[in-house]
C-alpha positions in Angstrom: 40.9 -114.0 86.9 37.7 -112.3 87.9 37.0 -110.5 91.3 33.8 -108.8 92.6 35.3 -106.5 95.4 38.2 -104.2 95.9 39.4 -106.1 98.8 39.9 -109.4 96.6 41.1 -107.3 93.7 44.0 -106.0 95.9 44.7 -109.5 97.4 45.2 -110.8 93.9 47.4 -107.9 93.1 49.6 -108.6 96.1 49.7 -112.3 95.1 51.1 -111.6 91.7 53.1 -108.2 91.2 53.2 -108.9 87.5 49.4 -108.9 87.1 47.5 -105.8 85.8 43.7 -104.9 86.5 41.3 -104.8 83.4 38.2 -102.9 82.9 37.5 -101.4 79.4 40.9 -102.4 78.4 40.7 -99.6 75.7 44.7 -98.8 76.2 46.0 -101.8 78.0 45.0 -104.4 75.3 46.4 -101.9 72.5 49.9 -102.0 74.4 49.8 -105.8 74.7 49.3 -106.2 71.0 52.1 -104.0 70.5 54.5 -105.9 72.9 54.8 -102.7 75.1 53.0 -104.2 78.0 53.1 -108.2 78.7 51.4 -108.6 82.2 51.3 -112.2 83.2 47.9 -112.2 84.6 44.9 -109.9 84.0 42.4 -109.2 87.0 38.9 -108.7 85.7 37.8 -105.7 87.8 34.6 -105.1 85.9 32.1 -106.7 88.6 33.6 -104.7 91.4 30.9 -102.2 92.6 32.6 -98.9 91.5 30.2 -97.3 89.1 28.4 -94.9 91.4 27.8 -91.2 90.3 26.3 -89.4 93.3 26.2 -86.2 95.1 27.3 -86.4 98.8 27.4 -83.3 100.6 29.1 -80.7 98.5 31.0 -83.1 96.5 30.1 -85.3 93.4 31.4 -88.9 93.6 32.3 -90.8 90.8 33.3 -94.6 91.0 36.5 -95.7 89.2 34.6 -98.2 87.1 31.8 -95.8 85.9 32.1 -95.5 81.9 33.1 -92.3 80.4 29.7 -92.3 78.6 27.8 -92.9 81.9 29.7 -89.9 83.5 29.3 -87.5 80.3 25.8 -88.3 80.0 24.5 -88.1 83.6 22.4 -85.1 84.7 24.3 -84.5 87.5 27.4 -84.2 85.9 25.9 -82.1 82.9 24.4 -79.7 85.3 27.2 -79.3 88.0 30.3 -80.2 86.1 29.7 -79.5 82.5 33.5 -79.0 81.7 34.0 -82.8 82.6 31.2 -83.8 80.2 32.6 -81.5 77.5 36.2 -83.0 77.8 34.6 -86.5 78.1 32.8 -86.3 74.8 35.8 -84.8 73.0 38.1 -87.6 74.2 37.0 -90.5 72.1 34.5 -92.3 69.9 31.2 -93.3 71.2 32.3 -96.9 71.2 35.3 -96.5 73.2 33.5 -94.1 75.6 31.0 -96.8 76.3 33.6 -99.2 77.5 36.5 -96.9 78.8 36.4 -96.4 82.5 37.2 -93.4 84.8 40.0 -95.3 86.2 41.4 -96.6 83.1 41.4 -93.0 81.5 43.6 -91.8 84.3 45.9 -94.6 83.6 46.2 -94.6 79.9 49.5 -94.0 78.7 51.2 -91.7 76.2 50.4 -92.2 72.5 54.2 -91.2 71.5 55.2 -93.1 68.3 58.7 -93.9 69.8 56.9 -95.4 72.9 54.8 -97.7 70.6 57.4 -98.8 68.3 59.6 -101.5 70.2 62.4 -100.9 67.7 63.0 -97.3 68.5 64.7 -95.8 71.8 62.2 -94.7 74.5 63.1 -94.1 78.0 59.5 -94.4 79.0 59.3 -98.1 77.7 62.7 -99.0 78.3 64.6 -96.7 80.7 68.2 -95.5 79.7 67.7 -96.2 75.8 67.2 -92.7 74.9 64.3 -90.6 73.7 63.8 -90.8 70.1 61.5 -88.0 70.2 64.4 -85.5 71.0 65.8 -84.5 67.7 63.1 -87.0 65.9 59.3 -86.7 64.9 57.8 -84.7 67.8 55.1 -82.7 66.1 52.6 -84.1 68.9 55.0 -83.7 71.8 55.7 -81.5 74.9 56.3 -77.8 75.5 56.1 -77.6 79.0 57.7 -79.5 82.2 60.3 -81.4 79.8 63.4 -83.1 80.6 66.3 -84.6 78.5 64.8 -88.1 79.4 61.3 -87.7 77.6 59.2 -85.0 76.0 56.0 -87.2 75.8 52.6 -85.7 76.3 49.7 -87.4 78.5 46.9 -88.1 76.1 43.6 -87.9 78.3 41.2 -85.0 77.9 39.1 -86.1 81.0 42.1 -85.7 83.3 42.6 -82.1 81.9 39.0 -81.1 83.3 39.6 -83.1 86.5 42.8 -81.1 87.1 41.0 -78.0 86.6 38.1 -78.8 88.8 40.3 -79.4 91.9 39.2 -83.2 91.9 40.6 -85.5 94.7 41.4 -89.3 93.8 40.7 -91.9 96.3 43.4 -94.7 96.3 43.3 -98.0 98.6 45.5 -100.8 99.2 45.0 -103.9 101.6 45.4 -101.3 104.7 42.9 -98.6 103.8 42.4 -95.5 101.7 44.4 -92.5 101.0 43.5 -89.2 99.2 45.6 -87.5 96.7 44.6 -84.3 94.9 44.0 -85.1 91.3 46.7 -82.4 90.0 49.2 -84.6 92.0 48.3 -87.9 90.6 50.2 -87.8 87.4 54.0 -87.1 87.2 56.4 -85.0 85.0 59.0 -87.2 83.3 62.1 -85.8 85.1 64.5 -88.7 85.3 61.8 -91.3 85.5 59.9 -91.2 82.3 58.8 -94.8 82.9 56.4 -93.8 86.1 53.3 -91.9 84.8 51.7 -91.4 88.0 52.2 -91.7 91.9 49.8 -94.6 92.0 51.9 -97.4 94.4 52.2 -101.0 93.1 50.0 -102.5 95.6 47.0 -99.8 95.1 44.1 -99.4 92.9 41.7 -96.5 92.0 38.4 -96.1 93.9 36.7 -93.2 93.2 36.8 -89.4 92.4 35.5 -86.7 94.6 35.1 -83.3 92.8 33.7 -80.3 94.8 30.5 -78.4 93.5 31.7 -75.1 92.1 30.1 -71.9 90.7 31.8 -72.3 87.4 29.1 -74.4 85.6 27.7 -71.6 83.4 30.7 -70.0 81.9 32.7 -73.2 80.9 34.3 -74.3 77.7 36.6 -77.6 76.7 38.6 -76.6 73.5 40.2 -79.4 71.9 42.5 -78.6 68.7 43.5 -81.7 66.6 44.3 -82.7 63.2 40.8 -83.9 62.2 37.4 -83.4 63.9 36.8 -87.3 64.2 38.8 -89.2 67.0 42.1 -87.9 67.5 44.4 -86.6 70.2 45.1 -83.2 71.2 47.6 -81.1 69.7 46.7 -78.4 72.2 43.4 -78.6 74.7 42.2 -75.9 77.1 39.7 -76.5 80.1 38.5 -73.1 80.9 36.0 -72.4 83.6 35.0 -69.1 85.0 32.5 -67.5 87.7 31.6 -63.9 86.4 29.7 -61.2 88.0 29.0 -57.9 86.6 31.8 -58.7 83.8 34.1 -59.1 86.7 36.0 -62.7 87.3 35.2 -64.0 90.7 36.9 -67.5 90.1 38.6 -68.9 87.3 40.0 -72.5 86.1 42.6 -73.0 83.4 44.2 -76.4 82.4 45.9 -77.5 79.4 46.2 -80.9 77.6 48.8 -82.0 74.7 51.3 -79.9 76.0 53.0 -81.8 79.0 53.6 -85.2 80.5 50.7 -84.5 82.8 47.5 -82.4 82.7 49.0 -78.8 82.9 47.2 -76.4 85.2 47.7 -72.7 84.7 48.0 -71.2 88.0 49.7 -68.2 87.2 47.2 -67.3 84.6 44.2 -67.9 87.1 45.8 -65.9 89.6 46.2 -63.0 87.2 42.8 -63.3 85.8 40.9 -63.2 89.5 39.2 -60.1 90.3 39.8 -58.5 86.8 37.4 -57.8 84.1 36.5 -60.5 81.7 38.1 -58.6 78.5 40.0 -59.7 75.7 42.9 -57.8 76.8 43.0 -59.5 80.2 42.8 -62.9 78.3 45.7 -62.1 76.1 47.9 -61.3 79.0 46.8 -64.5 80.9 47.7 -66.4 77.7 51.0 -64.8 77.6 51.9 -65.4 81.3 50.8 -69.3 80.5 53.7 -69.6 78.0 56.4 -68.2 80.2 58.4 -71.5 80.5 57.3 -73.1 77.1 59.9 -74.6 74.8 59.6 -76.2 71.3 61.6 -78.9 69.9 61.5 -78.1 66.3 58.4 -79.8 64.7 56.2 -78.6 67.5 57.3 -75.2 67.8 53.8 -74.2 66.2 52.5 -75.2 69.5 54.2 -71.8 71.0 51.5 -70.0 69.1 48.7 -72.3 69.1 48.7 -72.8 72.9 48.2 -69.1 73.8 45.7 -68.3 71.0 43.6 -71.7 72.4 43.5 -70.1 75.6 42.3 -66.9 74.5 39.6 -68.6 72.3 38.7 -71.0 75.3 38.4 -67.9 77.7 36.4 -66.0 74.9 33.9 -68.8 74.4 33.3 -69.4 78.1 32.7 -65.9 78.8 30.0 -65.6 75.9 27.9 -68.5 77.3 24.4 -67.1 78.8 
């Protein structure tokens, strides 16, 4: 089914609760091929006019159907929100970025091998079946915010940057729109790992609203992965600072590859604000970030990789002229 407006798309979704929206399809089609997802109908929303990238007041507005490439290469994004452009360019091959959309990126599901293998136990795919990664192959898995039900990680790079940038996501249903802080959109696994986010069944993502900030200069997105070509993060860090006379006026830090959702480092941010941009302070901030970290065997190396990555990201961000 093809639709050309958000209103008609939502009407179709209400009509058939077992349908799914289809835009780029870079994740959904994979899930369908593997038997993980089996929607009865697909609602093609590619012709819904939600591709805008514009400055409105003190916010940058990005439509849910804007492609990752369009966002990453837009002059407004590169000048005002370079952290987002860096994260998008680190996220996937050029071919995938050309078709992947902002909304689809937000909705992508974990790449945990147990989730994709329908012969293996996975509480996210089949609640109550167990978590194969706990006690199994868990090299890529979470060290923060885990539960006994799931230790999978969220795969998006874009979402890490958006979490750091204090973005807001605008959602809509047949009755109107509602806004949610981006950091609250995704969920920790808890007792309901099958729920990746707080999008309701009758809603669709409409747009992002990102406030303009003074963090564009000293910004870096670090992605540590097994190979330089397209690969998901073992650990990633979004770091952005406003520095004046070597003093940190403002700072944003978030991590990917370490939790069921993009992981904001609030305690480290609070520690760094007002302090000098020195290696010693970066090291202390990284130490604070690891307070509640827990490894599961094969991913224990992340307990050292994560703080080292935070320090490196902050150092690189500081060094930028």
